[in-house]
Structure formats: C-alpha cells, structure tokens
C-alpha positions as CSV (number, residue, x, y, z in Angstrom):
1,M,-26.4,-16.5,14.4
2,E,-27.7,-17.1,10.9
3,K,-30.8,-15.1,11.7
4,V,-28.7,-12.2,13.2
5,K,-25.6,-12.2,11.0
6,P,-27.3,-10.3,8.1
7,S,-28.2,-7.5,10.4
8,I,-24.6,-6.9,11.5
9,T,-22.6,-4.5,9.3
10,L,-19.7,-6.8,8.5
11,D,-18.2,-8.5,5.4
12,W,-18.3,-12.0,6.9
13,E,-16.1,-13.6,4.2
14,K,-13.3,-11.0,4.6
15,A,-13.7,-11.2,8.4
16,K,-13.3,-15.0,8.3
17,Q,-10.1,-14.6,6.3
18,N,-8.8,-12.4,9.1
19,G,-9.8,-14.8,11.9
20,I,-13.0,-13.0,12.8
21,I,-15.9,-15.5,13.0
22,D,-19.5,-15.5,14.1
23,A,-18.7,-17.9,17.1
24,D,-17.1,-15.0,19.0
25,F,-20.2,-12.8,18.4
26,F,-22.4,-15.6,19.7
27,L,-20.2,-15.8,22.9
28,A,-20.5,-12.1,23.4
29,D,-24.3,-12.4,23.1
30,I,-24.8,-15.5,25.3
31,F,-22.6,-14.1,28.1
32,S,-24.6,-10.8,28.2
33,K,-27.3,-9.2,30.3
34,E,-29.3,-6.3,29.1
35,N,-27.3,-6.4,25.8
36,T,-23.9,-5.9,27.6
37,T,-21.3,-8.7,27.7
38,L,-20.5,-9.6,31.3
39,R,-17.1,-11.2,30.7
40,D,-15.0,-8.3,29.5
41,R,-12.0,-10.3,28.3
42,L,-13.6,-12.1,25.4
43,Y,-12.4,-11.2,21.9
44,V,-15.8,-9.7,20.9
45,L,-18.0,-7.7,23.4
46,L,-21.6,-6.6,23.0
47,K,-21.9,-3.0,24.0
48,K,-25.7,-2.3,24.1
49,N,-26.2,-1.4,20.4
50,H,-22.9,-2.5,18.8
51,Y,-20.1,-5.0,19.1
52,E,-16.5,-4.1,20.1
53,L,-13.6,-6.2,19.1
54,D,-9.8,-6.3,18.5
55,R,-9.1,-4.1,21.5
56,K,-5.5,-3.1,22.0
57,I,-3.1,-0.4,22.9
58,D,-1.8,1.2,19.7
59,S,1.7,2.4,18.9
60,A,1.0,5.8,20.5
61,G,0.0,4.1,23.8
62,L,-3.7,4.9,23.2
63,F,-6.6,2.4,23.6
64,D,-8.0,1.4,20.2
65,S,-10.7,-1.0,19.1
66,K,-13.0,-1.9,16.2
67,K,-16.8,-1.7,16.1
68,A,-19.5,-3.7,14.2
69,Q,-22.8,-1.9,14.0
70,F,-26.3,-3.2,13.5
71,N,-28.0,-2.1,10.2
72,D,-31.6,-2.6,11.3
73,N,-31.7,-0.8,14.6
74,Q,-31.0,-4.1,16.3
75,I,-34.4,-5.5,15.5
76,A,-33.3,-9.0,14.3
77,H,-30.9,-9.3,17.3
78,N,-33.6,-8.4,19.8
79,Q,-36.2,-10.6,18.3
80,F,-33.9,-13.6,18.4
81,W,-32.6,-13.1,22.0
82,N,-36.1,-12.3,23.3
83,L,-36.8,-16.0,22.9
84,Y,-34.1,-17.1,25.3
85,V,-32.9,-16.4,28.8
86,R,-29.3,-15.2,29.1
87,P,-26.8,-15.4,30.5
88,P,-26.9,-19.1,31.4
89,R,-26.4,-20.3,34.9
90,K,-22.8,-19.6,36.0
91,E,-21.9,-23.3,36.5
92,Y,-22.1,-23.7,32.7
93,W,-20.0,-20.6,31.9
94,E,-16.6,-22.4,32.0
95,Y,-17.8,-25.2,29.7
96,I,-19.4,-22.9,27.2
97,A,-16.2,-20.7,27.0
98,N,-14.0,-23.8,26.9
99,R,-16.0,-25.3,24.1
100,R,-15.7,-22.4,21.7
101,D,-14.3,-25.0,19.2
102,L,-17.8,-26.4,18.7
103,L,-18.9,-23.0,17.2
104,V,-16.0,-22.8,14.8
105,P,-16.8,-23.6,11.1
106,Q,-15.6,-26.9,9.8
107,D,-13.1,-25.6,7.3
108,I,-11.5,-23.4,9.9
109,R,-11.4,-26.3,12.4
110,E,-9.6,-28.5,9.9
111,R,-7.1,-25.8,9.1
112,K,-6.4,-24.6,12.6
113,G,-7.0,-27.7,14.6
114,S,-9.8,-26.4,16.7
115,F,-10.7,-29.7,18.2
116,F,-11.3,-30.3,21.9
117,T,-9.4,-33.1,23.7
118,P,-11.8,-35.1,25.9
119,Q,-11.2,-34.6,29.5
120,C,-10.8,-38.3,30.2
121,W,-7.8,-38.5,27.7
122,V,-6.3,-35.3,29.2
123,E,-6.3,-36.9,32.6
124,L,-4.9,-40.2,31.3
125,S,-2.2,-38.5,29.3
126,Q,-1.0,-36.6,32.4
127,E,-1.0,-39.9,34.3
128,Y,1.3,-41.4,31.6
129,I,3.6,-38.4,31.8
130,A,3.8,-38.8,35.6
131,K,4.7,-42.5,35.1
132,D,7.4,-41.6,32.7
133,L,9.0,-38.5,34.3
134,G,8.0,-39.0,38.0
135,E,5.3,-37.8,40.2
136,D,7.0,-34.4,40.7
137,W,7.1,-33.7,36.9
138,Q,5.1,-30.5,37.1
139,D,7.6,-28.9,39.4
140,E,10.7,-30.3,37.7
141,Y,9.7,-29.6,34.1
142,Y,8.5,-26.7,32.0
143,I,5.4,-27.3,29.9
144,W,4.4,-25.6,26.6
145,D,1.2,-26.3,24.7
146,C,1.9,-24.6,21.4
147,C,-1.5,-25.3,19.9
148,A,-3.6,-24.8,23.0
149,G,-6.9,-23.7,21.6
150,T,-8.9,-22.7,24.6
151,G,-6.5,-24.5,26.9
152,N,-8.3,-27.6,27.9
153,L,-5.3,-29.9,27.5
154,L,-3.7,-28.0,30.4
155,A,-6.6,-28.5,32.8
156,G,-5.6,-30.2,36.0
157,L,-2.0,-28.9,35.9
158,T,-1.0,-27.1,39.1
159,N,2.2,-25.1,38.7
160,K,1.1,-22.2,36.6
161,Y,4.6,-20.6,36.8
162,Q,6.0,-23.5,34.7
163,I,3.3,-23.5,32.0
164,W,3.0,-21.7,28.7
165,A,0.1,-21.8,26.3
166,S,0.0,-20.4,22.7
167,T,-2.6,-20.7,20.0
168,L,-3.1,-19.5,16.5
169,D,-6.2,-17.4,17.2
170,Q,-6.3,-14.2,19.3
171,A,-9.9,-15.1,20.1
172,D,-8.8,-18.3,21.8
173,V,-6.2,-16.3,23.7
174,D,-8.9,-14.0,24.9
175,V,-11.1,-16.9,26.0
176,I,-8.2,-18.3,28.1
177,H,-7.6,-14.9,29.6
178,D,-11.3,-14.7,30.4
179,R,-11.2,-18.1,32.0
180,I,-8.2,-17.0,34.1
181,A,-10.0,-13.9,35.2
182,N,-13.1,-15.9,36.2
183,M,-11.2,-18.8,37.7
184,E,-12.3,-18.4,41.3
185,K,-15.9,-18.4,40.2
186,V,-16.1,-21.0,37.5
187,G,-12.8,-22.1,36.0
188,T,-9.9,-24.5,35.8
189,A,-7.6,-22.3,33.8
190,N,-4.7,-22.3,36.3
191,L,-2.4,-20.2,34.2
192,L,-0.7,-16.8,34.1
193,D,-1.9,-14.1,31.8
194,S,1.6,-13.4,30.7
195,H,2.2,-17.1,29.8
196,V,-0.8,-17.2,27.4
197,F,-0.1,-15.6,24.0
198,Q,-1.0,-15.7,20.3
199,F,1.7,-17.5,18.2
200,D,1.6,-19.3,14.8
201,F,3.9,-22.2,15.6
202,L,4.4,-23.4,12.1
203,N,5.1,-19.9,10.7
204,D,6.3,-17.5,13.4
205,S,9.9,-16.9,14.5
206,F,10.8,-17.8,18.1
207,D,11.8,-14.2,18.5
208,K,8.1,-13.5,19.2
209,L,8.1,-15.8,22.2
210,P,7.8,-14.5,25.7
211,L,11.2,-13.9,27.2
212,G,10.9,-16.6,29.8
213,L,10.0,-19.3,27.3
214,K,12.5,-18.1,24.8
215,D,15.3,-18.4,27.5
216,I,14.3,-22.0,28.1
217,I,14.4,-22.9,24.4
218,T,17.7,-21.3,23.8
219,N,19.4,-22.7,26.9
220,E,20.6,-26.3,26.2
221,E,20.3,-27.5,29.8
222,R,17.0,-25.9,30.5
223,R,15.6,-27.1,27.2
224,K,16.1,-30.7,28.4
225,K,13.5,-29.9,31.1
226,L,10.9,-28.7,28.5
227,I,7.8,-30.8,27.7
228,V,6.0,-29.8,24.5
229,Y,2.6,-31.1,25.4
230,I,0.1,-30.9,22.5
231,N,-2.8,-32.3,20.6
232,P,-1.9,-30.7,17.2
233,P,-4.3,-30.4,14.2
234,C,-4.7,-33.8,12.4
235,A,-5.8,-32.3,9.1
236,E,-4.0,-33.2,5.9
237,A,-3.9,-31.8,2.4
238,S,-5.1,-35.0,0.8
239,N,-8.4,-36.7,1.6
240,A,-10.4,-39.7,0.4
241,R,-11.1,-38.2,-3.0
242,T,-7.4,-37.5,-3.5
243,V,-6.5,-41.1,-2.7
244,T,-9.1,-42.5,-5.1
245,G,-8.2,-40.1,-7.9
246,T,-11.6,-38.3,-7.9
247,G,-10.3,-35.1,-6.4
248,S,-7.2,-33.1,-5.6
249,N,-5.4,-31.9,-2.5
250,R,-6.9,-29.1,-0.5
251,K,-4.9,-26.1,-1.6
252,G,-3.0,-24.2,1.0
253,L,-4.1,-26.4,3.9
254,A,-0.7,-27.8,4.7
255,Y,1.5,-25.0,3.3
256,T,3.6,-23.4,6.0
257,S,7.1,-22.0,6.4
258,T,7.9,-25.1,8.4
259,K,6.9,-27.4,5.5
260,D,8.9,-25.2,3.1
261,K,12.0,-25.2,5.3
262,Y,12.0,-29.0,6.0
263,K,10.3,-30.2,2.8
264,K,13.2,-32.6,2.0
265,E,13.1,-34.3,5.4
266,L,9.3,-34.4,5.5
267,G,8.7,-35.7,2.1
268,R,5.0,-36.8,1.6
269,A,4.6,-36.7,5.3
270,G,4.6,-32.9,5.0
271,N,1.0,-32.9,3.9
272,E,0.1,-33.8,7.5
273,I,-0.1,-30.8,9.9
274,F,0.9,-32.8,13.0
275,A,4.1,-34.0,11.1
276,Q,5.1,-30.4,10.6
277,F,4.7,-29.8,14.3
278,F,6.9,-32.8,15.0
279,A,9.5,-31.6,12.5
280,R,9.8,-28.1,13.9
281,I,10.0,-29.3,17.5
282,A,12.6,-31.9,16.6
283,N,14.7,-29.4,14.6
284,D,14.2,-26.2,16.6
285,I,13.7,-27.5,20.1
286,P,16.1,-30.4,20.2
287,D,16.5,-32.5,23.4
288,C,13.1,-31.7,24.8
289,T,10.4,-34.2,25.6
290,L,7.5,-34.3,23.2
291,A,4.1,-35.6,24.5
292,L,1.5,-35.5,21.8
293,F,-1.8,-36.9,20.6
294,S,-1.8,-38.0,17.0
295,T,-2.8,-40.7,14.5
296,L,-0.4,-43.6,14.1
297,K,0.8,-42.6,10.7
298,A,4.1,-41.3,11.9
299,L,4.7,-44.8,13.3
300,Q,3.1,-47.0,10.8
301,G,2.2,-45.2,7.6
302,P,4.2,-46.2,4.4
303,N,4.4,-42.5,3.4
304,F,6.2,-41.9,6.7
305,S,9.1,-44.3,6.2
306,G,11.5,-41.5,5.3
307,F,10.1,-39.4,8.2
308,R,10.8,-42.2,10.7
309,A,14.4,-42.6,9.4
310,K,15.0,-38.8,9.7
311,Y,13.2,-38.0,13.0
312,Q,14.5,-40.5,15.4
313,A,13.6,-40.4,19.1
314,K,13.0,-42.8,21.9
315,L,9.3,-43.6,22.3
316,S,8.9,-44.4,26.0
317,R,5.2,-44.7,26.6
318,M,2.1,-44.9,24.5
319,F,-1.7,-45.6,24.7
320,I,-4.3,-45.7,22.0
321,V,-8.0,-44.8,22.1
322,P,-10.9,-44.8,19.6
323,A,-10.4,-41.7,17.4
324,N,-14.2,-41.1,17.2
325,T,-14.1,-40.1,20.9
326,F,-12.7,-36.8,19.7
327,D,-15.0,-34.2,18.3
328,N,-15.9,-34.3,14.6
329,V,-14.1,-37.6,14.0
330,T,-16.3,-40.3,12.6
331,G,-13.8,-42.9,11.5
332,H,-13.0,-46.1,13.4
333,F,-9.3,-45.9,13.8
334,P,-6.8,-45.6,16.7
335,Y,-5.6,-42.2,18.0
336,G,-2.5,-42.4,20.1
337,F,-0.8,-40.5,22.9
338,Q,3.0,-40.8,22.7
339,I,5.9,-39.6,24.8
340,F,9.1,-39.1,22.8
341,H,12.5,-38.2,24.3
342,L,14.1,-36.3,21.5
343,A,17.6,-36.4,23.1
344,E,17.7,-40.2,22.7
345,K,18.0,-41.2,19.0
346,E,16.2,-44.4,18.1
347,E,14.5,-45.3,14.8
348,F,11.1,-46.6,15.6
349,V,10.7,-50.3,14.9
350,S,7.9,-51.4,17.3
351,C,6.3,-50.8,20.6
352,I,3.5,-52.1,22.9
353,A,0.7,-49.6,23.3
354,D,-1.9,-49.8,26.0
355,V,-5.5,-49.9,24.6
356,Y,-8.5,-48.1,26.2
357,D,-12.1,-48.3,25.1
358,S,-14.4,-45.2,24.5
359,K,-15.2,-45.1,28.2
360,G,-11.6,-45.1,29.3
361,N,-11.5,-48.7,30.4
362,P,-8.3,-50.6,29.7
363,I,-8.9,-53.5,27.3
364,G,-5.4,-54.9,26.7
365,S,-2.4,-54.0,24.6
366,K,-1.5,-53.7,21.0
367,N,1.8,-54.3,19.2
368,I,2.5,-51.3,16.9
369,Y,5.1,-51.9,14.1
370,S,6.8,-49.7,11.5
371,Y,7.0,-50.9,8.0
372,K,9.8,-50.5,5.5
373,G,9.8,-50.5,1.7
374,G,9.5,-53.9,0.1
375,E,7.7,-55.5,3.1
376,L,4.2,-54.9,2.0
377,I,1.7,-57.3,0.5
378,I,1.6,-55.4,-2.8
379,D,5.3,-56.0,-3.3
380,W,4.5,-59.8,-3.1
381,F,1.4,-59.7,-5.2
382,R,2.9,-57.6,-7.9
383,K,4.9,-60.7,-9.0
384,F,1.7,-62.4,-10.2
385,Y,0.4,-59.7,-12.5
386,D,-0.4,-61.1,-15.9
387,K,-0.9,-58.7,-18.7
388,Q,-1.3,-61.3,-21.5
389,G,-3.9,-63.8,-20.3
390,D,-7.6,-63.7,-20.9
391,H,-9.5,-61.7,-18.4
392,L,-11.6,-63.7,-15.9
393,G,-12.2,-60.7,-13.6
394,Y,-10.6,-57.7,-12.1
395,L,-9.3,-57.7,-8.5
396,R,-9.7,-54.1,-7.3
397,F,-7.7,-53.0,-4.3
398,L,-6.6,-49.9,-2.5
399,G,-3.8,-49.4,0.0
400,T,-2.3,-52.1,2.1
401,D,-4.0,-51.7,5.5
402,F,-7.3,-52.5,7.1
403,Q,-8.7,-49.0,6.6
404,N,-8.6,-49.5,2.8
405,N,-10.2,-53.0,2.8
406,R,-13.5,-51.4,1.7
407,G,-11.8,-50.8,-1.6
408,V,-11.1,-54.6,-2.2
409,F,-13.6,-56.4,-4.4
410,L,-14.0,-58.5,-7.5
411,T,-15.7,-57.1,-10.6
412,L,-15.9,-57.6,-14.4
413,A,-16.3,-53.8,-14.9
414,P,-13.5,-51.8,-13.3
415,S,-14.0,-48.1,-13.5
416,T,-12.0,-46.0,-15.9
417,N,-10.4,-44.3,-12.9
418,D,-9.4,-47.7,-11.4
419,L,-7.7,-48.7,-14.6
420,K,-6.0,-45.3,-15.0
421,Q,-4.9,-45.2,-11.4
422,V,-3.9,-48.9,-11.4
423,K,-6.1,-49.7,-8.4
424,G,-6.1,-53.4,-9.1
425,T,-5.1,-56.0,-11.6
426,W,-6.8,-58.5,-14.0
427,I,-7.3,-62.0,-12.9
428,T,-6.3,-64.7,-15.5
429,R,-6.0,-68.5,-15.3
430,K,-2.4,-68.1,-14.3
431,N,-3.0,-66.0,-11.2
432,V,-6.4,-67.2,-9.9
433,I,-4.9,-68.7,-6.8
434,P,-2.6,-65.8,-5.8
435,S,-5.5,-63.4,-6.4
436,C,-7.8,-65.4,-4.2
437,V,-5.1,-65.5,-1.5
438,Y,-4.6,-61.8,-1.7
439,F,-8.4,-61.2,-1.5
440,S,-8.9,-63.6,1.4
441,V,-6.0,-62.4,3.4
442,R,-7.3,-58.8,3.2
443,L,-10.9,-59.7,4.1
444,C,-11.0,-62.8,6.4
445,T,-9.9,-60.8,9.5
446,E,-12.5,-58.4,10.9
447,A,-11.5,-54.8,10.7
448,T,-11.7,-53.0,14.0
449,W,-10.7,-49.5,15.2
450,V,-7.7,-51.2,16.9
451,N,-6.2,-52.8,13.8
452,D,-7.4,-50.2,11.4
453,R,-3.8,-49.0,10.5
454,D,-2.2,-52.4,10.5
455,Q,-0.4,-53.2,7.2
456,F,-0.7,-56.4,5.2
457,L,2.8,-57.7,4.5
458,Y,5.0,-59.7,2.2
459,P,4.6,-63.4,3.4
460,N,7.2,-66.0,4.2
461,K,7.8,-68.9,1.9
462,E,5.3,-71.2,3.6
463,W,2.2,-69.5,2.2
464,N,2.0,-71.8,-0.9
465,C,3.0,-75.0,0.8
466,N,-0.4,-75.7,2.3
467,E,-2.9,-76.9,-0.4
468,H,-5.8,-76.5,1.9
469,F,-5.0,-72.9,2.6
470,L,-4.9,-72.2,-1.1
471,S,-8.2,-73.9,-1.9
472,D,-9.8,-72.4,1.3
473,C,-8.9,-68.9,-0.1
474,L,-10.5,-69.9,-3.5
475,V,-13.8,-70.8,-1.8
476,F,-13.7,-67.8,0.5
477,T,-13.4,-65.6,-2.6
478,L,-16.2,-67.3,-4.6
479,F,-18.8,-66.8,-1.9
480,N,-17.7,-63.5,-0.3
481,E,-20.0,-60.5,-0.2
482,K,-17.4,-58.5,-2.0
483,N,-17.4,-60.8,-5.0
484,N,-19.2,-58.3,-7.3
485,I,-19.0,-60.4,-10.5
486,Q,-22.1,-59.7,-12.5
487,S,-23.1,-61.5,-15.7
488,Q,-24.4,-58.4,-17.3
489,H,-20.9,-57.1,-17.6
490,G,-19.5,-60.1,-19.4
491,T,-19.0,-63.9,-19.2
492,N,-19.2,-65.2,-15.7
493,H,-16.2,-67.6,-15.2
494,W,-16.8,-67.9,-11.4
495,I,-19.5,-70.7,-11.2
496,P,-18.0,-73.5,-9.1
497,F,-20.7,-76.0,-10.0
498,S,-21.8,-78.0,-13.0
499,E,-25.2,-77.6,-14.6
500,E,-26.3,-81.0,-13.2
501,E,-25.3,-80.1,-9.6
502,V,-27.6,-77.1,-9.5
503,G,-30.3,-78.1,-11.9
504,A,-29.6,-75.3,-14.4
505,Q,-32.2,-74.7,-17.1
506,D,-29.5,-74.3,-19.8
507,N,-25.8,-74.6,-20.4
508,F,-23.3,-72.2,-18.8
509,E,-21.3,-70.0,-21.0
510,S,-18.2,-70.8,-19.0
511,H,-17.1,-73.9,-17.1
512,F,-13.8,-72.5,-16.2
513,M,-14.2,-72.4,-12.4
514,H,-15.7,-75.9,-12.1
515,D,-13.0,-77.3,-14.4
516,F,-10.3,-75.5,-12.4
517,I,-11.6,-77.0,-9.2
518,M,-11.6,-80.5,-10.9
519,G,-8.1,-80.1,-12.2
520,K,-9.2,-80.1,-15.8
521,V,-7.9,-76.7,-17.0
522,K,-5.1,-77.1,-19.5
523,E,-1.8,-75.3,-19.2
524,E,-1.2,-72.7,-21.8
525,K,2.4,-73.8,-22.2
526,P,3.9,-77.3,-22.4
527,Q,5.2,-78.6,-19.1
528,Q,9.0,-78.2,-18.5
529,E,11.1,-81.3,-18.6
530,G,12.1,-82.6,-15.2
531,T,9.4,-80.9,-13.1
532,I,6.9,-82.6,-10.8
533,Q,3.3,-82.8,-11.9
534,D,1.4,-82.3,-8.7
535,L,-1.2,-80.0,-7.2
536,F,0.2,-76.5,-6.7
537,T,3.8,-77.7,-7.3
538,E,6.4,-76.7,-9.7
539,Q,5.5,-76.8,-13.4
540,E,6.4,-74.5,-16.2
541,A,7.7,-71.0,-15.3
542,Q,4.3,-69.2,-15.2
543,T,5.3,-67.2,-12.1
544,P,8.5,-65.5,-11.1
545,D,9.4,-68.3,-8.7
546,G,8.8,-71.0,-11.3
547,N,5.5,-72.3,-9.7
548,S,2.2,-72.9,-11.4
549,F,-1.1,-72.5,-9.5
550,T,-3.2,-74.4,-12.0
551,P,-4.2,-77.7,-10.4
552,T,-3.7,-81.0,-12.3
553,E,-6.1,-83.0,-10.1
554,P,-9.2,-82.2,-8.1
555,L,-8.7,-79.7,-5.3
556,K,-8.8,-80.9,-1.7
557,F,-10.9,-78.8,0.6
558,S,-10.9,-78.4,4.4
559,Q,-14.1,-79.3,6.2
560,E,-14.9,-75.6,6.6
561,A,-14.5,-74.9,2.8
562,Q,-16.5,-77.9,1.9
563,A,-19.3,-76.7,4.2
564,V,-19.4,-73.4,2.3
565,L,-19.5,-75.2,-1.1
566,D,-22.4,-77.3,0.1
567,A,-24.3,-74.3,1.4
568,G,-23.6,-72.4,-1.8
569,R,-24.8,-75.4,-3.9
570,E,-28.1,-75.4,-2.1
571,L,-28.5,-71.6,-2.8
572,W,-27.7,-72.1,-6.5
573,R,-30.2,-75.0,-6.7
574,Y,-33.0,-72.9,-5.2
575,Y,-32.3,-70.1,-7.6
576,H,-32.4,-72.3,-10.7
577,K,-35.8,-73.5,-9.7
578,Q,-37.1,-69.9,-10.2
579,A,-38.9,-69.1,-13.4
580,G,-36.6,-67.4,-15.9
581,A,-33.4,-68.1,-13.9
582,N,-30.3,-66.9,-15.7
583,P,-28.1,-70.0,-16.2
584,N,-25.0,-67.8,-16.0
585,A,-26.0,-66.0,-12.8
586,S,-23.3,-65.1,-10.4
587,Y,-23.5,-65.0,-6.6
588,Y,-24.1,-61.3,-6.9
589,D,-26.9,-61.9,-9.5
590,I,-28.6,-64.4,-7.3
591,K,-28.7,-62.1,-4.4
592,M,-30.0,-59.3,-6.7
593,H,-32.8,-61.5,-7.9
594,F,-34.1,-62.3,-4.5
595,Q,-33.4,-59.0,-2.7
596,G,-34.2,-56.5,-5.5
597,T,-33.0,-52.9,-5.6
598,K,-33.8,-49.5,-4.2
599,T,-32.8,-45.9,-5.3
600,T,-31.2,-43.8,-2.7
601,K,-31.8,-40.0,-2.3
602,S,-28.7,-39.3,-4.3
603,G,-30.1,-41.4,-7.2
604,K,-27.8,-44.4,-6.8
605,V,-29.3,-47.8,-7.3
606,Q,-28.5,-50.2,-4.4
607,M,-29.3,-53.8,-3.6
608,N,-31.8,-54.2,-0.8
609,S,-30.4,-55.8,2.4
610,T,-33.2,-58.3,2.8
611,S,-35.6,-60.4,0.9
612,E,-39.2,-61.4,1.4
613,D,-38.4,-65.0,0.3
614,A,-38.1,-67.0,3.6
615,T,-36.4,-70.0,1.9
616,Y,-33.8,-67.8,0.3
617,N,-33.1,-66.0,3.6
618,A,-32.6,-69.3,5.4
619,L,-30.2,-70.6,2.7
620,L,-28.3,-67.3,2.6
621,A,-28.0,-67.3,6.4
622,D,-26.6,-70.8,6.3
623,L,-24.0,-69.8,3.7
624,R,-22.9,-66.7,5.6
625,Q,-22.5,-68.7,8.8
626,S,-20.4,-71.2,7.0
627,M,-18.3,-68.3,5.6
628,K,-17.7,-67.0,9.1
629,L,-16.3,-70.4,10.1
630,L,-14.2,-70.5,7.0
631,A,-12.8,-67.0,7.7
632,A,-12.0,-68.1,11.3
633,H,-10.2,-71.1,9.9
634,I,-8.1,-69.1,7.4
635,E,-7.2,-66.2,9.8
636,P,-4.6,-68.0,11.9
637,K,-2.7,-68.9,8.8
638,V,-2.6,-65.2,7.8
639,Y,-0.4,-64.6,10.8
640,D,1.5,-67.9,10.5
641,Y,2.5,-67.0,7.0
642,G,3.5,-63.4,7.8
643,F,0.7,-61.6,6.0
644,L,0.0,-59.8,9.3
645,K,2.0,-59.4,12.5
646,K,0.4,-60.2,15.8
C-alpha cells in the first residue's frame, strides 16, 4: 500500500483519526477482479477507477456513500497490481478477511485491541466453558463478545440465535457481515447480521444495543444466563519507559468514560484497558458469567489489590498459555483464560490453573496467588536500608516479581534516574548479608514464562537461622553474572581473596570482603551488654530486629559454595598472571579483560560473549557450572523461608 497510497486522494492522518485505514483499501484490492471488489459487504470497495466507502442509508432514506479518487489516473495502482494475480484462491478468502488485524497499524492495534485469538485457544476456551456450564451451554446461555474484532473468538459456536458480536470499528463489522454472506462458500461466521453491530463498549450507552440483547441485560433473570465471552485489549497507558522513569504514560490510551465513571474503584488498575472492561461488566451487567482472556495482573498484580477487593467474583476455572502465542506479543509471560461467576462474591486468594505449552499440550498446573500490601519482599528488605554507612556498592532492583529480575544487579555507579526514582539502595557493612540474600533470592530461580508474574514475598522468621544459607547467598552474589562492580567506578570492596591466594602483583585497595569472610571486620558500635557473640546472632541493634550480620569468626560454607569459591580463586589466579593485571580487578573487570568489547549499531559498548583464550574459557565454564549447582542448592530454601510460594 505504501506505493499506492500517495496516488489516492485522501488525507491519511485525518482518515486514521476517523477509523479509516489503508488495511481496508488493501482488502478491497486483493478481493477484486478487473478492478472491482468481488465481496460487496466490505467497508471499502474498489469500483473500477475509484474507491467507495462508508455506505449507508441517510436520514432521508436515500443511499449515501463516500468516494476516494486516484490522482494519477490510477497509474501507480495498476503498476503495482499488474505484478500479482488476484483474487487469491477462494479457500484463502476466509483467512485473509478474518486476519484483517494483521494489516492494522501498531498504534491502532494497541488502542483498539485488534489482536487475533489463536484458534487452538479459542477451541480450548470453549471446552472449558462446556466443562463449567455443561455440554448444552450454547443452547442454555446467551453469548456476547463485546470486543469481537473480526469475530474469530466465536468460531465453532453453533446457535447463532443466542450470539451477539460487537466491535469498535465499523470496518470489522463489515468484515463479519461479509463472512456471513460468504459463509456457505468459505466461512465459519455462523452469526446473524442483526446480531453483529458497531459498539464502543467502554464509552457508549447500552441504549444503543440491539433490542434483543438490551432486553437480556436489563432482565435480572435472563441476565444470569448471559456469558460475556471476550479477549479484550491488553494495552495499558504505562509501558517499560514509564516504569523505569525514562518516559511518560501514553496519553489518551486508557481514557474512557468507563474509567472516568469508576476511577475510584479502579485506582491504578484503570490504566489497563482489560480492567475497564471487567469494571463495566461487573457494574453494569451484574450476575452474568464473564469468560475472558487476559494477563494475570488482576489476580496477582500489586497495583490490583484494591481492584481485587472491590470486584469480587467466583473464579471457577482457569488455564494459562504462553503470551507470545498471541500476535505481536514477544514477552515470555502467562496469558490466562478465566471464567468468573459475577453473582457469587468471593475475593480472589488463590487458584490452580492448568498450564499448556505453545502447541496446546497440557504440561501440568500452576498455583496462582493474590498478594496483599505488606507481604512483598521489599517490605522486608526496606528494614535493612542504611543511609549512614560507607558505600560498598549499590543494589539496584525493580519491582518484586520475576519479570523485573532483569533490573536486579550490583554496581558502584547507579544512574541519576535510579537514585532519583529510588530503584535500589546502598550496600554498607551493616547490610551486606541481607543485600546478598535479597539478590540471591531474586536470581537463583530460573525465570520462565510460567512464573513470570510470581511475586517475591516477606519471608518467615527462619530465613536468618541458617548460617549456610546466609553465606551461600554471599558467595552467589560475589560470582553472579549480574555483579557489575567495576573498579573504574571506585574502590572494589568485593574481592573475596587475599593477595597471596591469587598471586596479585600488588596490594589491594580494599580487603573488606576477605576480612568479612574471615570474621575480622570490626563493629562500628560497641557490643551491647548481655548479648551473645556468635556468627550471625544478636549483637548491637544494627538492624530493626536487634540482629547484626557482621560475622565475628570465619564463615562456614556449604560444599556447593566452597566449590564456587575454589573455581573463582583459579580464575583470579589466572588473571593475575597476565601482564599488567589490575590488582583491584573485579569479577566484571576480569571478564572484560579476556572477552573484550564491541560497539552495537546503536553505539552502545558491550562486552563480547566469548573469549579467544581457551584457558580462561575453561575456568569460566567451571565457575558457571559451580554457580548452577549453588543456585540449585539455594532455591529450595527460598520456598522454605517463604520468599516464594510453591
């Protein structure tokens, strides 16, 4: 279309604002023969030497339409289409019309939710509805898809007299009408023309609904037999740049009359379009059954705690699938299908969801939990912030779930934005151990699409009673790939060895970590009278619970942690044999020395992923393998101590 668009007399930007997009001109072209569109119920039709659109009967009862002319005698249009054979074979017509969403520009797709539901999940969702409501559900219940797009979620349903479909765009309505008209030849749109209509669910009054559907909604008893069956838009006003403080909300994306009407009940959840659908359905169509696809934010997201308290309903069945099986979704997180009975008021606490892989195979089940204020790991870790102590490093973090683990790392040079947005805290000698526990708990468990939205939690009291767990976390932090301490940014306090152990060519600037491990770091305050001087036990009130995490004797390590230390020592020794080795080199510096850097297309300097030094590669591989075993050793304790729920 980019080659043809300039030759069509149309202000495309203004047209886009009014819902007229080039996708519909393309459909008119591809379904044409001898420059005449063969399917006469599409929104835009090609009529030899012009396009016809927005056809309707006006207030005087006369047929009316709009025209878009060619400004070059149709030269560009003919040159383009002379390269292709059209129309395509009829067996592909239904698919092409049904996948109009693929032609819709990205910004419009996000705002209007023009995303196709994969057929395997359509079929599975209908199986779950049948399990929940009975095999005869299609005859016993009414069905309304109020964000139907081109209607693919309704494929496979049989009782067209019980089904309604509405969508935001008239062009999508016309596509469904066209599919209905051509059903015997190519289609699966088993619907009634009069039950398919244009309707802006988040803004329009129910007075605009067809009489039959309106009667169901306004009748208390019939409404109980209504299923609102939807895959609503998953767009939100905020995005990754909003969260990290490098951008702002997308203006106008989530503003609707529904959000304005229920803004107190919605709270921050109102930025999510699917939450607005949930709110209007719960408020304006009470007692119905809601069967929807959505992310798990309404069940698990911290920003949805108020939403969950307000909008209570019985969640009877649920399955989750990889979100990236849906068009235009690249993230590895779960997307769920949930069946809510709005007449039964239950605040969501937990449920068991069935899990399916990308091919639709069942792969087990997953416990899904809600989380309340005060339960999250940040509420625990905040107790150990120290604003007075000397800075040893900065623990950077973001969020409290697996999807935000990419934002957890150690550095000596936090960004101005990180400090301004308080995306972390300084590590001092008082909070080294709690910081390493936080770091290790967040990163020792592999992040997968299934656990992506799981929250890290406030632990039970047992977390600091196991000295091996605490020292394991220290070692895990020292040799983790996300330990980004670099000596160029300041003194490196994170060398766990002595000069003699690694054959350093000069003295280290700091012996803090080695002394800490050996129990030689002095307390900054005198020990309180009557306390027990022991490793990781009560000393002076350095922490809110009266515990000190500064060891007074050498740390004891598990077999797995000791293996990591041994492998790390060999790597350090090899590095310090190199000419010009920096005595203060960190783990990051050592990797940088052997692997070197490259400059990306965007101009960013990155460390190479490999080295040409075979000895270094072997030593690093040994260290990483030992780290995997240490992570596996720590992980069960993360669940035992309540940092994660199973």
